[in-house]
py3Dmol code that shows the C-alpha trace and the ligand (Angstrom):
import py3Dmol

protein = """\
ATOM      1  CA  MET A   1      80.560 164.287  81.584  1.00  0.00           C
ATOM      2  CA  LEU A   2      76.960 163.096  81.402  1.00  0.00           C
ATOM      3  CA  VAL A   3      76.139 166.043  79.183  1.00  0.00           C
ATOM      4  CA  ALA A   4      78.935 165.140  76.783  1.00  0.00           C
ATOM      5  CA  VAL A   5      77.874 161.528  76.577  1.00  0.00           C
ATOM      6  CA  ALA A   6      74.276 162.473  75.866  1.00  0.00           C
ATOM      7  CA  ALA A   7      75.341 164.827  73.081  1.00  0.00           C
ATOM      8  CA  LEU A   8      77.660 162.330  71.478  1.00  0.00           C
ATOM      9  CA  THR A   9      75.202 159.465  71.503  1.00  0.00           C
ATOM     10  CA  ALA A  10      72.381 161.578  70.097  1.00  0.00           C
ATOM     11  CA  GLY A  11      73.298 160.603  66.554  1.00  0.00           C
ATOM     12  CA  TYR A  12      72.644 156.926  67.150  1.00  0.00           C
ATOM     13  CA  PRO A  13      69.243 155.345  66.666  1.00  0.00           C
ATOM     14  CA  GLN A  14      67.061 155.755  69.686  1.00  0.00           C
ATOM     15  CA  ALA A  15      66.497 152.653  71.759  1.00  0.00           C
ATOM     16  CA  ALA A  16      63.069 151.130  71.689  1.00  0.00           C
ATOM     17  CA  HIS A  17      60.816 152.153  74.533  1.00  0.00           C
ATOM     18  CA  GLY A  18      61.781 150.404  77.733  1.00  0.00           C
ATOM     19  CA  GLN A  19      65.136 149.203  76.453  1.00  0.00           C
ATOM     20  CA  VAL A  20      68.052 149.490  78.852  1.00  0.00           C
ATOM     21  CA  ARG A  21      70.551 152.239  78.100  1.00  0.00           C
ATOM     22  CA  ALA A  22      74.035 152.043  79.479  1.00  0.00           C
ATOM     23  CA  LYS A  23      76.329 154.602  81.016  1.00  0.00           C
ATOM     24  CA  ALA A  24      80.059 154.121  81.345  1.00  0.00           C
ATOM     25  CA  ALA A  25      82.692 155.436  83.727  1.00  0.00           C
ATOM     26  CA  VAL A  26      86.128 155.034  82.180  1.00  0.00           C
ATOM     27  CA  THR A  27      89.429 155.343  84.012  1.00  0.00           C
ATOM     28  CA  CYS A  28      92.720 154.818  82.210  1.00  0.00           C
ATOM     29  CA  VAL A  29      96.317 154.682  83.354  1.00  0.00           C
ATOM     30  CA  SER A  30      99.522 154.354  81.406  1.00  0.00           C
ATOM     31  CA  ALA A  31     100.403 150.708  80.822  1.00  0.00           C
ATOM     32  CA  GLY A  32     104.096 151.548  81.024  1.00  0.00           C
ATOM     33  CA  GLN A  33     104.640 151.677  77.264  1.00  0.00           C
ATOM     34  CA  VAL A  34     104.268 154.872  75.266  1.00  0.00           C
ATOM     35  CA  LEU A  35     100.676 155.229  73.971  1.00  0.00           C
ATOM     36  CA  GLU A  36      99.485 152.095  75.741  1.00  0.00           C
ATOM     37  CA  TYR A  37      96.836 152.490  78.403  1.00  0.00           C
ATOM     38  CA  ASP A  38      95.010 150.124  80.712  1.00  0.00           C
ATOM     39  CA  CYS A  39      91.407 151.199  80.996  1.00  0.00           C
ATOM     40  CA  THR A  40      88.748 150.067  83.411  1.00  0.00           C
ATOM     41  CA  ILE A  41      85.202 150.577  82.216  1.00  0.00           C
ATOM     42  CA  ARG A  42      82.385 150.448  84.728  1.00  0.00           C
ATOM     43  CA  LEU A  43      79.076 149.882  83.001  1.00  0.00           C
ATOM     44  CA  ALA A  44      75.753 150.578  84.635  1.00  0.00           C
ATOM     45  CA  ASN A  45      72.118 150.863  83.728  1.00  0.00           C
ATOM     46  CA  ALA A  46      71.762 154.580  82.966  1.00  0.00           C
ATOM     47  CA  ARG A  47      68.431 154.745  84.763  1.00  0.00           C
ATOM     48  CA  SER A  48      68.846 152.519  87.809  1.00  0.00           C
ATOM     49  CA  GLY A  49      72.622 152.607  88.273  1.00  0.00           C
ATOM     50  CA  GLU A  50      72.700 148.810  88.503  1.00  0.00           C
ATOM     51  CA  PRO A  51      76.023 147.365  87.258  1.00  0.00           C
ATOM     52  CA  LEU A  52      75.799 145.638  83.879  1.00  0.00           C
ATOM     53  CA  SER A  53      77.635 142.341  83.980  1.00  0.00           C
ATOM     54  CA  GLY A  54      77.820 139.389  81.611  1.00  0.00           C
ATOM     55  CA  LEU A  55      78.073 141.506  78.475  1.00  0.00           C
ATOM     56  CA  THR A  56      80.406 141.267  75.526  1.00  0.00           C
ATOM     57  CA  VAL A  57      82.216 144.593  75.451  1.00  0.00           C
ATOM     58  CA  SER A  58      84.466 145.830  72.675  1.00  0.00           C
ATOM     59  CA  VAL A  59      86.331 149.100  72.770  1.00  0.00           C
ATOM     60  CA  GLY A  60      87.630 151.231  69.922  1.00  0.00           C
ATOM     61  CA  ALA A  61      88.927 154.772  69.719  1.00  0.00           C
ATOM     62  CA  ASP A  62      88.957 157.616  67.248  1.00  0.00           C
ATOM     63  CA  MET A  63      90.047 161.236  67.235  1.00  0.00           C
ATOM     64  CA  PRO A  64      87.108 163.544  66.460  1.00  0.00           C
ATOM     65  CA  SER A  65      89.581 166.279  65.433  1.00  0.00           C
ATOM     66  CA  MET A  66      91.169 164.014  62.797  1.00  0.00           C
ATOM     67  CA  PRO A  67      88.334 162.224  60.994  1.00  0.00           C
ATOM     68  CA  GLY A  68      89.538 159.210  59.035  1.00  0.00           C
ATOM     69  CA  MET A  69      93.157 159.658  60.108  1.00  0.00           C
ATOM     70  CA  HIS A  70      93.294 156.954  62.727  1.00  0.00           C
ATOM     71  CA  ASN A  71      92.314 153.327  62.640  1.00  0.00           C
ATOM     72  CA  VAL A  72      92.516 151.893  66.137  1.00  0.00           C
ATOM     73  CA  ARG A  73      91.087 148.405  65.983  1.00  0.00           C
ATOM     74  CA  ALA A  74      88.361 147.590  68.499  1.00  0.00           C
ATOM     75  CA  VAL A  75      89.504 145.168  71.193  1.00  0.00           C
ATOM     76  CA  LYS A  76      87.453 142.974  73.453  1.00  0.00           C
ATOM     77  CA  ALA A  77      87.369 143.935  77.112  1.00  0.00           C
ATOM     78  CA  THR A  78      87.739 141.364  79.874  1.00  0.00           C
ATOM     79  CA  GLU A  79      85.115 141.214  82.578  1.00  0.00           C
ATOM     80  CA  GLN A  80      86.444 141.652  86.104  1.00  0.00           C
ATOM     81  CA  ALA A  81      85.368 140.144  89.410  1.00  0.00           C
ATOM     82  CA  GLU A  82      83.842 143.517  90.307  1.00  0.00           C
ATOM     83  CA  LYS A  83      80.295 143.595  88.952  1.00  0.00           C
ATOM     84  CA  GLY A  84      79.952 145.682  85.825  1.00  0.00           C
ATOM     85  CA  ALA A  85      83.708 146.283  85.501  1.00  0.00           C
ATOM     86  CA  TYR A  86      85.606 145.442  82.330  1.00  0.00           C
ATOM     87  CA  LYS A  87      89.257 145.936  81.533  1.00  0.00           C
ATOM     88  CA  VAL A  88      90.917 146.648  78.228  1.00  0.00           C
ATOM     89  CA  ARG A  89      94.326 147.736  76.943  1.00  0.00           C
ATOM     90  CA  LEU A  90      94.196 150.511  74.388  1.00  0.00           C
ATOM     91  CA  GLU A  91      97.043 151.116  71.980  1.00  0.00           C
ATOM     92  CA  LEU A  92      96.672 154.607  70.594  1.00  0.00           C
ATOM     93  CA  GLU A  93      98.558 156.343  67.805  1.00  0.00           C
ATOM     94  CA  MET A  94      99.170 159.718  69.388  1.00  0.00           C
ATOM     95  CA  HIS A  95      98.471 161.743  72.494  1.00  0.00           C
ATOM     96  CA  GLY A  96      95.434 163.999  72.552  1.00  0.00           C
ATOM     97  CA  ASP A  97      91.657 163.846  72.759  1.00  0.00           C
ATOM     98  CA  TRP A  98      90.116 160.534  71.808  1.00  0.00           C
ATOM     99  CA  ALA A  99      86.519 159.391  71.617  1.00  0.00           C
ATOM    100  CA  VAL A 100      86.542 155.975  73.249  1.00  0.00           C
ATOM    101  CA  GLN A 101      83.749 153.899  71.726  1.00  0.00           C
ATOM    102  CA  ILE A 102      82.329 151.193  73.950  1.00  0.00           C
ATOM    103  CA  ASP A 103      80.071 148.669  72.236  1.00  0.00           C
ATOM    104  CA  LEU A 104      77.884 146.449  74.383  1.00  0.00           C
ATOM    105  CA  ARG A 105      76.377 143.211  73.179  1.00  0.00           C
ATOM    106  CA  GLY A 106      74.369 140.543  74.923  1.00  0.00           C
ATOM    107  CA  ALA A 107      71.473 141.288  77.257  1.00  0.00           C
ATOM    108  CA  VAL A 108      72.102 144.984  76.643  1.00  0.00           C
ATOM    109  CA  ARG A 109      73.007 146.390  73.249  1.00  0.00           C
ATOM    110  CA  ASP A 110      74.238 149.922  73.273  1.00  0.00           C
ATOM    111  CA  ARG A 111      77.147 152.136  72.325  1.00  0.00           C
ATOM    112  CA  VAL A 112      78.591 154.602  74.782  1.00  0.00           C
ATOM    113  CA  ILE A 113      81.208 157.169  73.808  1.00  0.00           C
ATOM    114  CA  SER A 114      83.548 158.629  76.384  1.00  0.00           C
ATOM    115  CA  MET A 115      85.766 161.616  75.575  1.00  0.00           C
ATOM    116  CA  LEU A 116      89.175 161.335  77.166  1.00  0.00           C
ATOM    117  CA  ARG A 117      92.423 163.254  76.877  1.00  0.00           C
ATOM    118  CA  PHE A 118      95.375 160.870  76.768  1.00  0.00           C
ATOM    119  CA  GLU A 119      98.683 162.390  77.739  1.00  0.00           C
ATOM    120  CA  GLU A 120     101.984 160.798  78.540  1.00  0.00           C
ATOM    121  CA  ALA A 121     101.555 160.852  82.299  1.00  0.00           C
ATOM    122  CA  ASP A 122      97.822 160.765  82.780  1.00  0.00           C
ATOM    123  CA  VAL A 123      94.379 160.522  81.283  1.00  0.00           C
ATOM    124  CA  THR A 124      91.606 162.982  82.059  1.00  0.00           C
ATOM    125  CA  ASP A 125      87.994 163.498  81.091  1.00  0.00           C
ATOM    126  CA  VAL A 126      87.439 166.024  78.332  1.00  0.00           C
ATOM    127  CA  LYS A 127      84.995 168.612  79.581  1.00  0.00           C
ATOM    128  CA  PRO A 128      82.602 169.997  76.961  1.00  0.00           C
ATOM    129  CA  SER A 129      83.855 173.537  77.667  1.00  0.00           C
ATOM    130  CA  SER A 130      87.559 172.764  77.408  1.00  0.00           C
ATOM    131  CA  GLY A 131      87.704 172.963  73.652  1.00  0.00           C
ATOM    132  CA  ARG A 132      89.880 170.842  71.427  1.00  0.00           C
ATOM    133  CA  ARG A 133      93.522 171.255  72.188  1.00  0.00           C
ATOM    134  CA  GLY A 134      94.411 167.693  71.376  1.00  0.00           C
ATOM    135  CA  HIS A 135      96.671 168.692  68.526  1.00  0.00           C
TER     136      HIS A 135
END
"""
ligand_1 = """\
1
CU
Cu 95.338 162.283 65.843
"""
view = py3Dmol.view(width=600, height=400)
view.addModel(protein, "pdb")
view.setStyle({"model": 0}, {"cartoon": {"style": "trace"}})
view.addModel(ligand_1, "xyz")
view.setStyle({"model": 1}, {"stick": {}})
view.zoomTo()
view.show()
């Protein structure tokens, strides 16, 4: 997972020296409606592991296998009582592999992308070696 995140964020401008980079652990469950998922995002300082709280977090999603075909609007995540945890409901347009884009603003500015496979019953991490069978 860490390898995938590093590869996917490589295209973004490098942070200035000393700037905090974020890492995200994303877990999603079906929200009970087809293609709706409740996701919890745990944000931490990539170096120290310290939870990142007090940030403005917005979450969007796109399908790397279908460039330009989807337009899931970014939604603001709600900070939870647990430090560094944010919750968001995603409404997707189809099942398959999505790149979940997490934008952080505030004391830390960063973008973290998490590759997840959304299926009807569950959501799993997309391993770099598993290929693209989202469609
Ligand atoms: Cu698609």
